[in-house]
All heavy atoms as an XYZ file, in Angstrom:
964
protein
N      -0.006     73.378     19.895
C       0.453     72.513     18.776
C       1.931     72.192     18.970
O       2.231     71.033     18.661
C       0.194     73.419     17.490
C       0.410     72.601     16.245
S      -0.872     71.280     16.112
C      -0.497     70.647     14.632
N       2.724     73.147     19.353
C       4.128     72.741     19.497
C       4.381     71.745     20.580
O       5.332     70.999     20.462
C       4.930     74.043     19.821
C       5.165     74.980     18.633
C       5.988     76.240     18.930
O       6.851     76.084     19.895
O       5.814     77.151     18.297
N       3.610     71.834     21.701
C       3.678     70.852     22.736
C       3.360     69.489     22.274
O       3.913     68.505     22.759
C       2.874     71.224     24.015
O       1.499     71.353     23.636
N       2.337     69.409     21.430
C       1.915     68.123     20.853
C       3.059     67.524     20.012
O       3.306     66.289     20.066
C       0.604     68.205     20.023
C       0.096     66.916     19.444
C      -0.312     66.026     20.572
C      -1.169     67.260     18.691
N       3.656     68.286     19.129
C       4.797     67.765     18.328
C       5.898     67.259     19.152
O       6.631     66.285     18.917
C       5.177     68.935     17.347
C       4.081     69.064     16.322
C       6.459     68.425     16.693
C       4.269     70.449     15.406
N       6.297     68.110     20.189
C       7.348     67.810     21.155
C       6.964     66.455     21.874
O       7.982     65.608     21.996
C       7.579     68.884     22.147
C       8.751     68.639     23.005
C       8.985     70.012     23.899
C      10.069     69.802     24.800
N      11.351     69.668     24.343
N       5.778     66.303     22.293
C       5.452     65.080     23.000
C       5.569     63.877     22.117
O       6.091     62.831     22.467
C       4.010     65.060     23.494
C       3.430     63.933     23.989
C       3.826     63.427     25.253
C       2.613     63.034     23.247
C       3.361     62.273     25.823
C       2.083     61.940     23.745
C       2.452     61.481     24.990
N       5.148     63.905     20.886
C       5.234     62.786     19.936
C       6.665     62.500     19.648
O       7.146     61.432     19.560
C       4.506     63.182     18.629
C       4.755     62.110     17.433
C       3.044     63.174     18.815
N       7.549     63.599     19.462
C       8.954     63.334     19.166
C       9.698     62.722     20.401
O      10.384     61.794     20.254
C       9.662     64.626     18.865
C       9.338     65.161     17.556
C       9.959     66.483     17.297
O      10.539     67.258     18.223
N       9.962     66.943     16.038
N       9.236     63.110     21.592
C       9.874     62.439     22.714
C       9.539     61.131     23.009
O      10.217     60.271     23.474
C       9.633     63.360     24.092
C      10.324     64.734     23.997
O      11.236     64.803     23.262
O       9.761     65.607     24.725
N       8.199     60.768     22.731
C       7.684     59.349     22.974
C       8.087     58.381     21.871
O       8.533     57.306     22.241
C       6.195     59.481     22.946
C       5.673     60.184     24.250
C       5.907     59.280     25.483
O       5.846     58.127     25.441
O       6.308     60.007     26.472
N       7.950     58.779     20.600
C       8.150     57.744     19.497
C       9.538     57.643     18.828
O       9.845     56.735     18.138
C       6.997     57.941     18.532
C       5.676     57.725     19.113
C       4.927     58.900     19.424
C       5.325     56.500     19.588
C       3.614     58.649     19.952
C       4.076     56.379     20.211
C       3.170     57.357     20.338
N      10.322     58.840     18.891
C      11.635     58.796     18.150
C      12.717     58.230     19.176
O      12.732     58.830     20.358
C      11.904     60.162     17.654
C      13.447     60.234     17.166
C      10.830     60.768     16.694
N      13.246     57.172     18.849
C      14.383     56.583     19.683
C      15.543     57.603     19.982
O      15.985     58.189     18.962
C      14.796     55.312     19.150
C      14.360     55.521     17.666
C      13.153     56.413     17.550
N      15.901     57.697     21.203
C      17.108     58.452     21.456
C      18.315     57.660     21.554
O      18.407     56.527     21.981
C      16.872     59.130     22.919
C      15.841     60.030     23.084
C      16.420     61.481     22.921
C      15.413     62.452     23.302
N      15.884     63.738     23.098
N      19.408     58.294     20.855
C      20.683     57.504     20.839
C      21.579     58.254     21.933
O      21.445     59.372     22.056
C      21.412     57.582     19.446
C      20.548     56.833     18.447
C      21.288     56.814     17.107
C      20.591     56.003     16.155
N      21.236     55.983     14.902
N      22.457     57.438     22.513
C      23.297     58.024     23.648
C      24.597     58.321     22.980
O      25.424     57.528     22.757
C      23.366     57.012     24.705
C      24.060     57.452     25.914
O      23.852     58.715     26.161
O      24.720     56.825     26.688
N      24.831     59.626     22.569
C      26.062     60.140     22.107
C      26.843     60.921     23.115
O      26.190     61.585     23.934
C      25.853     61.021     20.832
C      25.341     60.130     19.600
C      24.188     60.496     19.002
C      25.961     59.007     19.337
C      23.709     59.749     17.912
C      25.494     58.176     18.231
C      24.418     58.665     17.525
N      28.075     61.050     23.062
C      28.884     61.788     23.986
C      28.579     63.399     23.796
O      28.096     63.812     22.755
C      30.299     61.627     23.713
C      30.343     61.054     22.317
C      29.031     60.401     22.177
N      28.816     64.205     24.723
C      28.574     65.613     24.657
C      29.698     66.278     23.947
O      30.836     66.044     24.180
C      28.466     66.190     26.100
C      27.967     67.621     26.142
C      26.579     67.702     25.701
O      25.686     66.821     25.938
O      26.345     68.815     25.001
N      29.396     67.174     22.904
C      30.366     67.868     22.291
C      29.922     69.212     21.864
O      28.723     69.486     21.919
C      30.935     67.024     20.873
C      29.825     66.705     19.921
C      29.496     67.650     18.930
C      28.981     65.598     19.962
C      28.653     67.326     18.042
C      28.041     65.372     19.160
C      27.770     66.308     18.179
N      30.790     70.030     21.485
C      30.451     71.471     21.125
C      31.351     71.942     19.974
O      32.174     71.243     19.441
C      30.447     72.424     22.259
C      31.862     72.535     22.869
C      31.884     73.482     24.050
C      33.214     73.730     24.703
N      33.676     74.987     24.225
N      31.148     73.167     19.547
C      31.854     73.786     18.436
C      33.356     73.794     18.807
O      33.638     74.118     20.042
C      31.342     75.178     18.162
N      34.180     73.482     17.955
C      35.590     73.577     18.197
C      36.216     72.127     18.519
O      37.379     72.035     18.505
N      35.362     71.232     18.856
C      35.766     69.931     19.144
C      36.045     69.082     17.870
O      35.434     69.322     16.796
C      34.656     69.103     20.026
C      34.477     69.669     21.286
O      35.304     70.437     21.780
O      33.576     69.208     22.097
N      37.101     68.278     17.914
C      37.370     67.383     16.816
C      36.732     65.997     17.087
O      36.986     65.387     18.199
C      38.910     67.191     16.652
O      39.543     68.509     16.412
C      39.239     66.308     15.370
N      35.876     65.510     16.293
C      35.158     64.348     16.470
C      35.236     63.418     15.287
O      35.562     63.933     14.217
C      33.665     64.646     16.875
C      32.887     65.272     15.634
C      33.525     65.420     18.019
C      31.435     65.288     15.924
N      34.918     62.142     15.573
C      34.754     61.198     14.362
C      33.383     60.597     14.390
O      32.922     60.060     15.459
C      35.771     60.075     14.656
O      37.078     60.639     14.649
C      35.817     58.997     13.440
N      32.732     60.770     13.269
C      31.390     60.247     13.160
C      31.346     58.941     12.292
O      31.977     59.035     11.288
C      30.408     61.338     12.570
C      29.099     60.681     12.305
C      30.437     62.550     13.279
N      30.809     57.862     12.902
C      30.707     56.507     12.113
C      29.368     56.462     11.567
O      28.442     56.531     12.346
C      31.145     55.452     12.975
C      32.655     55.404     13.359
C      32.978     56.053     14.562
C      33.577     54.697     12.743
C      34.321     56.073     14.857
C      34.912     54.766     12.974
C      35.314     55.402     14.165
O      36.650     55.477     14.445
N      29.177     56.200     10.263
C      27.809     55.959      9.821
C      27.774     55.001      8.734
O      28.822     54.647      8.034
C      27.223     57.397      9.228
C      28.107     58.029      8.218
C      27.806     57.886      6.891
C      29.266     58.756      8.455
C      28.622     58.417      5.849
C      30.019     59.393      7.586
C      29.722     59.183      6.289
O      30.493     59.773      5.301
N      26.656     54.442      8.377
C      26.454     53.272      7.418
C      26.216     54.018      6.105
O      25.506     54.920      5.933
C      25.220     52.470      7.810
C      25.504     51.537      9.069
C      24.294     50.707      9.120
O      23.293     50.843      8.515
O      24.413     49.818     10.063
N      26.957     53.125      5.016
C      26.742     53.517      3.711
C      26.073     52.283      3.054
O      26.627     51.197      3.157
C      28.024     53.927      3.031
C      28.653     55.053      3.631
C      27.873     54.165      1.525
C      28.019     56.378      3.145
N      24.921     52.508      2.300
C      24.318     51.377      1.559
C      24.736     51.557      0.090
O      24.436     52.525     -0.475
C      22.920     51.217      1.830
C      22.527     51.044      3.216
C      20.957     50.753      3.321
N      20.609     50.610      4.635
C      20.676     49.501      5.330
N      21.001     48.364      4.646
N      20.337     49.364      6.497
N      25.309     50.471     -0.396
C      25.660     50.487     -1.905
C      25.018     49.198     -2.468
O      25.566     48.088     -2.456
C      27.118     50.408     -1.986
C      27.819     51.677     -1.618
C      29.388     51.550     -1.574
O      29.912     50.483     -1.573
O      29.969     52.649     -1.607
N      23.814     49.280     -2.946
C      23.080     48.160     -3.531
C      22.690     47.259     -2.266
O      21.995     47.594     -1.449
N      23.145     46.032     -2.222
C      22.904     45.034     -1.223
C      23.976     45.183      0.005
O      23.756     44.747      1.064
C      22.967     43.584     -1.765
C      21.859     43.388     -2.717
C      20.491     43.420     -2.112
O      20.347     42.981     -0.974
O      19.572     44.092     -2.665
N      25.090     45.841     -0.303
C      26.092     45.894      0.614
C      25.955     47.129      1.634
O      25.479     48.095      1.259
C      27.539     46.075     -0.070
C      27.854     44.878     -0.953
C      29.273     45.170     -1.570
C      29.675     44.147     -2.526
N      30.865     44.508     -3.116
N      26.385     46.778      2.756
C      26.374     47.910      3.859
C      27.732     47.982      4.453
O      28.246     46.919      4.831
C      25.343     47.553      4.900
C      25.330     48.525      6.022
C      23.905     47.465      4.358
N      28.316     49.072      4.436
C      29.578     49.251      5.039
C      29.562     50.538      5.978
O      28.793     51.396      5.888
C      30.726     49.349      4.043
C      30.583     50.547      3.166
C      31.667     50.524      2.135
N      31.507     51.657      1.141
C      32.002     52.889      1.308
N      32.743     53.124      2.375
N      31.857     53.865      0.517
N      30.554     50.508      6.833
C      30.730     51.692      7.818
C      31.853     52.573      7.330
O      32.840     52.184      7.002
C      31.032     51.207      9.191
O      29.977     50.194      9.644
C      31.127     52.295     10.218
N      31.429     53.950      7.285
C      32.423     54.908      6.805
C      32.548     55.947      8.013
O      31.601     56.083      8.675
C      31.978     55.603      5.565
C      33.000     56.506      4.986
C      32.531     57.001      3.577
O      31.639     56.327      2.994
N      33.071     58.047      3.093
N      33.644     56.553      8.047
C      33.744     57.576      9.142
C      34.209     58.934      8.579
O      34.651     58.964      7.433
C      34.801     57.205     10.243
C      36.245     57.083      9.728
C      37.063     58.247      9.789
C      36.723     55.991      9.180
C      38.358     58.144      9.358
C      38.151     55.912      8.765
C      38.940     57.092      8.954
N      33.880     59.953      9.248
C      34.144     61.328      8.813
C      34.748     62.023     10.050
O      34.091     62.127     11.055
C      32.746     62.099      8.453
C      33.024     63.355      7.729
C      33.130     63.317      6.355
C      33.020     64.562      8.435
C      33.298     64.514      5.680
C      33.115     65.787      7.860
C      33.343     65.744      6.390
N      36.036     62.489     10.078
C      36.627     62.975     11.182
C      36.964     64.595     10.730
O      37.551     64.802      9.708
C      37.952     62.317     11.537
C      38.707     63.044     12.545
C      39.898     62.279     12.874
N      39.757     60.976     13.470
C      40.370     59.884     13.121
N      41.349     59.915     12.190
N      40.032     58.680     13.550
N      36.523     65.424     11.694
C      36.735     66.848     11.554
C      36.356     67.674     12.707
O      36.118     67.183     13.767
N      36.461     69.076     12.503
C      36.120     69.914     13.477
C      34.676     70.340     13.453
O      34.114     70.661     12.387
C      36.949     71.217     13.387
C      36.671     72.268     14.424
C      38.433     70.853     13.448
N      33.972     70.332     14.581
C      32.486     70.880     14.653
C      32.448     72.365     14.443
O      33.082     73.107     15.247
C      31.936     70.410     16.059
C      30.472     70.864     16.082
C      32.022     68.869     16.261
N      31.790     72.607     13.460
C      31.605     74.203     13.112
C      30.525     74.692     13.908
O      30.487     75.860     14.373
C      31.355     74.315     11.527
C      32.581     73.848     10.749
C      30.914     75.874     11.339
C      33.812     74.681     10.931
N      29.362     73.919     14.021
C      28.168     74.384     14.671
C      27.258     73.349     15.127
O      27.339     72.129     14.551
C      27.308     75.321     13.733
C      26.665     74.620     12.706
C      25.657     75.516     11.896
O      25.300     76.422     12.358
N      25.315     75.029     10.772
N      26.514     73.594     16.208
C      25.414     72.665     16.496
C      24.093     73.481     16.404
O      24.085     74.728     16.867
C      25.530     72.215     17.926
C      26.608     71.058     17.968
C      26.691     70.446     19.399
C      25.529     69.639     19.762
N      25.660     68.888     21.032
N      23.098     73.088     15.805
C      21.849     73.808     15.612
C      20.633     73.033     15.948
O      20.530     71.731     15.704
C      21.862     74.216     14.090
C      20.492     74.731     13.643
C      20.672     75.160     12.228
N      21.245     76.445     12.206
C      21.592     77.074     11.143
N      21.606     76.522      9.894
N      22.177     78.238     11.212
N      19.548     73.595     16.431
C      18.332     73.036     16.784
C      18.397     72.366     18.157
O      19.264     72.317     18.899
N      17.135     71.709     18.500
C      17.034     71.032     19.679
C      16.232     69.770     19.525
O      15.514     69.617     18.579
C      16.194     71.989     20.722
O      14.940     72.222     20.150
C      16.921     73.201     21.107
N      16.353     68.866     20.499
C      15.636     67.631     20.431
C      15.995     66.818     19.286
O      17.071     66.650     18.930
N      14.860     66.299     18.591
C      15.162     65.335     17.454
C      15.465     66.062     16.222
O      16.081     65.444     15.308
C      13.860     64.564     17.235
O      12.704     65.511     16.933
C      13.560     63.614     18.369
N      15.352     67.432     16.166
C      15.613     68.111     14.963
C      16.921     68.758     15.022
O      17.418     69.643     14.261
C      14.676     69.175     14.624
O      14.596     70.098     15.640
N      17.778     68.293     16.003
C      19.171     68.880     16.221
C      20.157     68.358     15.131
O      20.137     67.140     14.682
C      19.734     68.488     17.528
C      21.015     69.083     17.882
C      21.548     68.678     19.288
O      20.733     68.172     20.005
O      22.714     69.070     19.616
N      20.897     69.303     14.581
C      21.972     68.891     13.556
C      23.224     69.490     13.968
O      23.359     70.441     14.797
C      21.647     69.467     12.145
O      21.543     70.839     12.214
C      20.334     68.851     11.713
N      24.325     68.991     13.441
C      25.714     69.474     13.615
C      26.479     69.440     12.299
O      26.280     68.586     11.448
C      26.397     68.839     14.715
C      26.552     67.242     14.643
C      27.879     66.838     14.117
C      25.639     66.393     15.056
C      28.015     65.524     13.823
C      25.854     65.026     14.804
C      26.997     64.528     14.399
N      27.340     70.403     12.038
C      28.089     70.564     10.998
C      29.556     70.285     11.268
O      30.175     70.766     12.211
C      28.016     71.982     10.311
O      26.726     72.189     10.105
C      28.770     71.981      9.002
N      30.269     69.326     10.467
C      31.679     69.058     10.618
C      32.402     69.482      9.467
O      32.095     69.329      8.225
C      31.844     67.594     10.800
C      31.070     67.101     12.023
C      33.289     67.185     11.066
C      31.087     65.590     12.264
N      33.585     69.995      9.600
C      34.472     70.489      8.450
C      35.834     69.735      8.644
O      36.463     69.634      9.637
C      34.733     71.928      8.504
C      35.600     72.458      7.463
C      35.809     73.901      7.570
N      36.775     74.441      6.585
C      36.391     74.751      5.389
N      35.223     74.648      4.942
N      37.314     75.179      4.446
N      36.252     69.223      7.499
C      37.536     68.592      7.376
C      38.293     69.112      6.077
O      37.556     69.485      5.081
C      37.514     67.047      7.326
C      37.111     66.445      6.152
C      37.203     64.886      6.276
C      36.819     64.300      4.933
N      36.995     62.756      4.971
N      39.604     68.964      6.069
C      40.274     69.183      4.890
C      40.660     67.910      4.066
O      41.165     66.920      4.704
C      41.722     69.938      5.281
C      41.336     71.302      5.801
S      40.467     72.487      4.697
C      41.689     72.632      3.445
N      40.319     67.855      2.816
C      40.557     66.697      2.040
C      41.579     67.164      0.925
O      41.060     67.770     -0.058
C      39.306     66.185      1.404
O      39.612     65.179      0.547
N      42.766     67.031      1.298
C      43.896     67.721      0.396
C      44.020     69.143      0.649
O      44.127     69.641      1.761
N      43.664     69.908     -0.382
C      43.643     71.381     -0.240
C      42.098     71.901     -0.248
O      41.855     73.143     -0.261
C      44.391     72.193     -1.248
C      43.880     71.743     -2.752
C      45.864     71.802     -1.106
C      44.540     72.704     -3.802
N      41.108     70.936     -0.341
C      39.777     71.414     -0.621
C      39.049     71.099      0.955
O      39.253     70.037      1.510
C      39.072     70.521     -1.587
C      37.593     70.898     -1.599
C      39.790     70.663     -2.872
N      38.403     72.081      1.346
C      37.665     71.971      2.571
C      36.216     71.253      2.290
O      35.588     71.560      1.305
N      35.895     70.177      3.121
C      34.658     69.512      2.977
C      33.865     69.590      4.240
O      34.318     69.485      5.295
C      34.963     68.012      2.710
C      33.643     67.284      2.522
C      35.874     67.911      1.426
N      32.565     70.058      4.126
C      31.687     70.141      5.227
C      30.573     69.273      5.079
O      30.109     68.977      3.986
C      31.180     71.646      5.301
C      32.171     72.599      5.844
C      31.567     73.875      6.140
O      30.374     74.034      6.213
O      32.366     74.879      6.214
N      30.088     68.706      6.156
C      28.905     67.731      6.133
C      28.091     67.998      7.278
O      28.557     68.218      8.365
C      29.433     66.251      6.165
C      28.433     65.295      6.148
C      28.736     64.178      5.195
N      27.373     63.470      5.141
C      27.340     62.183      4.924
N      28.437     61.591      4.529
N      26.181     61.525      4.917
N      26.784     68.041      7.075
C      25.777     68.229      8.108
C      25.146     66.868      8.461
O      24.596     66.231      7.608
C      24.641     69.153      7.624
C      25.297     70.583      7.172
C      23.634     69.235      8.644
C      24.370     71.475      6.528
N      25.161     66.511      9.826
C      24.561     65.253     10.242
C      23.441     65.669     11.169
O      23.545     66.374     12.090
C      25.605     64.544     11.119
C      26.611     63.996     10.310
C      27.967     64.641     10.276
C      26.483     62.758      9.615
C      28.936     64.079      9.491
C      27.630     62.204      8.892
C      28.764     62.819      8.751
N      22.181     65.128     10.912
C      21.162     65.146     11.894
C      21.544     64.056     13.148
O      22.040     63.007     12.883
C      19.849     64.622     11.136
C      20.329     64.578      9.744
C      21.786     64.462      9.708
N      21.258     64.583     14.216
C      21.504     63.804     15.470
C      20.864     62.448     15.588
O      21.242     61.579     16.250
C      21.486     64.637     16.715
C      22.416     64.142     17.909
C      19.969     64.814     17.167
C      23.767     64.399     17.830
N      19.583     62.362     15.032
C      18.851     61.179     15.109
C      18.724     60.464     13.691
O      17.763     59.695     13.469
C      17.368     61.563     15.569
C      16.667     62.447     14.450
O      17.247     63.071     13.624
N      15.296     62.345     14.562
N      19.735     60.634     12.910
C      19.865     59.937     11.642
C      19.987     58.364     11.903
O      20.904     57.951     12.663
C      21.125     60.411     10.748
C      21.279     59.849      9.518
S      22.492     60.693      8.520
C      23.929     59.992      9.005
N      19.201     57.624     11.273
C      19.213     56.050     11.605
C      20.652     55.499     11.252
O      20.947     54.534     11.727
C      18.047     55.490     10.664
C      17.316     56.621     10.366
C      18.016     57.915     10.443
N      21.257     56.039     10.235
C      22.608     55.514      9.843
C      23.681     55.781     10.774
O      24.812     55.273     10.628
C      22.860     55.901      8.329
N      23.530     56.714     11.626
C      24.527     57.140     12.465
C      24.810     56.051     13.580
O      23.948     55.654     14.259
C      24.171     58.540     13.287
C      25.193     59.415     13.518
C      25.736     59.955     12.244
C      24.554     60.620     14.253
N      26.054     55.540     13.588
C      26.397     54.436     14.475
C      26.934     55.001     15.897
O      26.364     54.646     16.845
C      27.250     53.400     13.897
C      26.697     52.748     12.778
C      27.527     51.728     12.224
O      28.892     51.843     12.209
N      27.129     50.749     11.495
N      28.096     55.763     15.764
C      28.584     56.284     17.013
C      29.496     57.492     16.629
O      29.723     57.816     15.547
C      29.566     55.211     17.682
C      30.830     54.909     16.931
C      31.672     53.984     17.770
C      32.902     53.629     17.034
N      33.796     52.825     17.876
N      29.755     58.226     17.758
C      30.449     59.458     17.652
C      31.567     59.375     18.710
O      31.356     59.117     19.944
C      29.649     60.622     17.967
C      28.358     60.771     16.921
C      30.411     61.948     17.948
C      27.450     61.999     17.096
N      32.799     59.663     18.275
C      33.864     59.781     19.211
C      34.456     61.139     19.288
O      34.622     61.754     18.203
C      35.095     58.751     18.675
C      34.737     57.302     18.827
C      35.959     56.559     18.314
O      36.906     57.166     17.687
O      35.919     55.339     18.432
N      34.725     61.736     20.508
C      35.368     62.874     20.646
C      36.823     62.726     20.684
O      37.307     62.053     21.603
C      34.784     63.710     21.898
C      35.451     64.992     22.089
C      33.347     63.723     21.837
N      37.619     63.165     19.695
C      39.085     63.059     19.656
C      39.793     64.014     20.521
O      40.650     63.795     21.265
C      39.605     63.076     18.310
C      38.853     61.931     17.409
O      37.976     62.244     16.639
N      39.211     60.720     17.653
N      39.339     65.428     20.278
C      39.918     66.487     21.050
C      38.943     67.566     21.406
O      37.967     67.701     20.645
C      41.076     67.171     20.145
C      42.365     66.658     20.070
C      43.350     67.540     19.502
C      43.110     67.916     18.079
N      44.324     68.745     17.434
N      39.028     68.115     22.517
C      38.187     69.113     22.985
C      38.773     70.492     22.589
O      40.020     70.705     23.044
C      38.015     69.149     24.527
C      37.467     67.802     25.038
C      35.974     67.870     24.887
N      35.496     66.655     25.475
C      34.151     66.261     25.406
N      33.358     67.083     24.789
N      33.726     65.144     25.863
N      38.147     71.259     21.836
C      38.720     72.540     21.421
C      38.247     73.684     22.286
O      37.165     73.730     22.905
N      39.157     74.680     22.316
C      38.838     75.878     23.247
C      38.434     77.022     22.286
O      39.470     77.634     21.544
C      40.068     76.349     24.099
C      39.904     77.405     24.925
C      41.171     77.680     25.734
C      40.914     78.998     26.541
N      42.229     79.301     27.318
N      37.249     77.359     22.092
C      36.762     78.400     21.206
C      35.872     79.268     22.021
O      35.174     78.841     23.025
C      36.151     78.035     19.843
C      37.077     77.227     19.019
C      35.042     77.112     20.191
N      35.637     80.484     21.600
C      34.748     81.535     22.327
C      33.436     81.597     21.659
O      32.618     82.400     22.264
C      35.403     82.806     22.385
C      36.618     82.862     23.228
C      37.201     84.261     23.296
N      38.278     84.407     24.067
C      38.908     85.552     24.498
N      38.534     86.621     23.949
N      39.893     85.494     25.364
N      33.164     81.034     20.587
C      31.872     81.092     19.831
C      31.154     79.788     19.652
O      31.814     78.766     19.711
C      32.064     81.775     18.508
C      32.631     83.057     18.622
C      32.826     83.770     17.203
N      33.512     85.061     17.257
C      33.483     85.900     16.336
N      33.016     85.574     15.240
N      34.210     86.942     16.447
N      29.907     79.871     19.611
C      29.047     78.656     19.303
C      29.063     78.233     17.863
O      28.933     77.026     17.622
C      27.633     78.913     19.773
N      29.349     79.138     16.981
C      29.381     78.854     15.592
C      30.619     79.472     15.091
O      30.737     80.712     14.948
C      28.115     79.419     14.825
C      26.914     78.746     15.347
C      25.780     79.038     14.511
N      24.614     78.092     15.198
C      23.463     78.549     15.184
N      22.982     79.592     14.761
N      22.502     77.715     15.682
N      31.598     78.552     14.608
C      32.947     79.169     14.221
C      33.026     79.249     12.761
O      33.899     78.459     12.117
C      34.034     78.458     14.876
C      33.880     76.861     14.635
C      34.146     78.667     16.306
C      35.104     76.083     15.113
N      32.214     80.071     12.058
C      32.360     80.235     10.679
C      33.541     80.794     10.069
O      33.968     80.564      9.086
C      31.101     81.049     10.222
C      29.738     80.413     10.353
C      28.762     81.176     10.906
C      29.467     79.037     10.174
C      27.492     80.658     11.185
C      28.279     78.482     10.403
C      27.293     79.331     10.893
O      26.063     78.824     11.109
N      34.275     81.545     11.031
C      35.473     82.200     10.618
C      36.548     81.048     10.375
O      37.540     81.326      9.618
C      35.984     83.049     11.704
C      36.467     82.418     13.045
C      37.616     81.873     13.245
C      35.356     82.286     14.022
C      37.915     81.305     14.415
C      35.795     81.661     15.268
C      36.998     81.115     15.422
O      37.379     80.533     16.511
N      36.352     79.772     10.818
C      37.311     78.736     10.598
C      37.449     78.485      9.140
O      38.458     77.868      8.675
C      36.806     77.631     11.438
C      37.843     76.599     11.657
C      39.016     76.788     12.236
C      37.601     75.247     11.015
C      40.008     75.743     12.468
C      38.540     74.320     11.124
C      39.745     74.582     11.807
N      36.408     78.723      8.347
C      36.463     78.470      6.899
C      37.488     79.179      6.199
O      38.070     78.664      5.161
C      35.063     78.681      6.304
C      33.988     77.814      6.792
C      32.638     78.301      6.344
N      31.573     77.380      6.597
C      30.309     77.692      6.766
N      29.956     78.978      6.514
N      29.402     76.771      7.197
N      37.801     80.363      6.619
C      38.765     81.299      5.927
C      40.192     81.062      6.382
O      41.046     81.762      5.746
N      40.414     80.254      7.363
C      41.786     80.078      7.859
C      42.468     78.952      7.278
O      42.024     77.932      6.834
C      41.693     79.788      9.381
C      41.053     80.847     10.372
C      41.047     80.384     11.673
C      41.610     82.198     10.070
N      43.768     79.096      7.019
C      44.664     78.065      6.312
C      45.987     78.003      7.177
O      46.370     78.911      7.953
C      44.977     78.475      4.918
O      45.604     79.746      4.741
C      43.736     78.379      4.008
N      46.589     76.886      7.055
C      47.936     76.760      7.548
C      47.894     76.675      9.116
O      46.953     76.027      9.745
N      48.771     77.341      9.835
C      48.938     77.281     11.194
C      47.823     78.040     11.933
O      47.499     77.770     13.052
C      50.308     77.859     11.772
C      51.441     76.885     11.476
C      52.694     77.437     12.131
C      53.790     76.541     11.968
N      55.048     77.037     12.589
N      47.158     79.050     11.243
C      46.075     79.696     11.820
C      44.769     78.848     11.929
O      43.922     79.240     12.740
C      45.796     80.967     10.946
C      46.871     81.878     10.988
C      46.439     83.200      9.996
C      47.438     84.182     10.248
N      47.069     85.357      9.303
N      44.802     77.713     11.226
C      43.615     76.852     11.230
C      43.685     75.861     12.438
O      42.992     74.956     12.419
C      43.480     76.240      9.860
N      44.536     76.074     13.287
C      44.658     75.233     14.517
C      43.806     75.782     15.638
O      43.655     76.981     15.862
C      46.028     75.079     14.923
C      46.863     74.174     13.929
C      48.142     73.885     14.462
N      49.023     75.207     14.553
C      50.244     75.308     14.987
N      50.926     74.125     15.262
N      50.816     76.467     14.992
N      43.258     74.819     16.402
C      42.305     75.320     17.513
C      43.110     74.720     18.772
O      43.510     73.597     18.745
C      40.964     74.577     17.457
C      40.162     75.154     16.265
C      40.204     74.847     18.763
C      38.913     74.652     16.000
N      43.211     75.590     19.789
C      43.860     75.170     21.097
C      43.087     74.053     21.683
O      41.750     74.171     21.661
C      43.995     76.364     21.928
C      45.137     77.398     21.527
C      45.250     78.457     22.521
C      46.282     79.412     22.049
N      46.353     80.590     22.956
N      43.684     73.191     22.397
C      42.985     72.094     23.113
C      42.612     72.475     24.473
O      43.479     73.303     25.152
C      43.901     70.905     23.151
C      43.160     69.610     23.540
C      43.909     68.343     23.327
O      45.069     68.400     22.747
O      43.414     67.334     23.683
N      41.394     72.261     24.857
C      40.849     72.570     26.098
C      41.264     71.600     27.183
O      41.306     70.253     26.910
C      39.312     72.867     26.120
O      38.926     72.981     27.329
N      41.757     71.937     28.368
C      42.163     71.008     29.395
C      41.031     70.673     30.285
O      41.039     69.683     31.073
C      43.276     71.551     30.206
C      44.516     71.850     29.443
S      45.046     70.334     28.681
C      46.189     70.884     27.337
N      39.859     71.435     30.172
C      38.720     71.224     31.044
C      37.872     70.208     30.407
O      38.000     69.747     29.318
C      38.026     72.517     31.282
C      38.796     73.513     32.122
C      38.008     74.701     32.246
C      38.665     75.940     32.904
N      37.994     77.054     33.107
N      36.794     69.894     31.096
C      35.833     68.831     30.724
C      36.247     67.442     30.859
O      36.720     66.770     30.153
C      35.139     69.189     29.398
C      34.268     70.264     29.415
C      33.315     70.409     28.295
N      34.183     70.750     27.034
C      33.738     70.595     25.845
N      32.650     69.999     25.602
N      34.385     70.926     24.878
């Protein structure tokens, strides 16, 4: 049954070509917002907290600071409104899911930049 679902997802769901990124990277996600008849592009720039899932059900969580309030947003990788993803900085972290980042403030909330990749 799982192989049938995987086959249908691979055949009929269109693949978008996004750059490779992982937890700790700072990325900008551009996506469409519909307000009645108007359509505009909005962006969300922040640090990738986690990537979860595989194939068409893959999602990623981004965290940014808006003033003194932390804002997190989960994006499905195959969301139709997703236009493009830019990788701004490559972060150097040792974990795949950096939930500890939520509790850090000030200078401790910085991630070292990776020189590789």
